[in-house]
N, C-alpha and C positions, 0 to 999 in steps of 0.2 A: 597655350592652347590656340591662341590667335594665329600663330605661324602655321600650325597644322591645318587649320581651316582654310587659310589662304592657299596653301599648297594643294589641298584637296580640291578647292575651286579651280585652281590652275589645271589640275589633272582632268577635271570635268570639261574645262574649256578645250583642252587638247583633244579629248575624245570627240567633242562636238566638231572640231576642225577636221579630225580624221573622217568622221561620218560625212561631213559636207564635201570633203575632197573626194571621197569615194563615190558620192552621188553625182558629182560633176562629170561631164564628158571630156576628160583630158586624156592626153596621150599616155600610153602605158608606162613609159620611162619617167615621165613627170609624176604620175600617180605613185609609182614604186618608190622613187626617191623622196617624195614628200611624206609618204606614210612611214618609210624607214627613219627619216629624220625626226618626225614626231614621236615615233615609238622609242627612239633612243633618248629623247628628251624626257619622255614619260618614265622610262625605266630609270634614268639617272635621278629624277626627282623622288621616285619611290624608294630607291636604294639609299639615297642620301638622308632623307628625312624620316621615312617610316621605318627603315631598318637601322636608323641611327648611325649610319656610317659617316655622317657629316662631322661627328665629334670624335672620330677615331684618328689615329696617326695616319699621315698620308702614305707612309710606306706600306702600312697594312692594307689600305684601300687599293693602292696600285698593285700590290701582290695578288689581291683577289681579282682585279681586272685582268692582269696578266694570265692568271690561271684559267679564267673563263675563256679568254681569247685563244689560249693554247688548246684548251679542250675542244672548242668549236673548230679550230683548224684541224686538229687530229681527227675529229669526227668527219669533217668534210673530206679529208684525205683517205680515210678508210671506208667511207660510205659505199663507194662503188664496189669495193672488194666484198662487202657484205651481200650486196645484190648478186654478184657473180657467184658466190658460194651458195646462196639460196637457189639460184637458177640451176646450179649443178646438182643439188640434192633433189630438186623436183624432176629433173629429166633422167637421172640415173635410176636403174632398175632396183 
């Protein structure tokens, strides 16, 4: 139980860092990269410990990561197509 409390406190610290970074007046690129990095660390901790993937075989975990990355890439690839089709439906009689 101690490990989960430590991870939970770490997640709270990351959220505090994200809020403080958002309140600072930094350039957009620095803000975006900092928030993305903190979000990735936060997601990794949540997946590894609270979804118990830390104790799974590595090939299973990497297959999940590969599937998620592939899904996001495909969504990004077809995203503009969906907007184009939506625009066609709205303008056609």
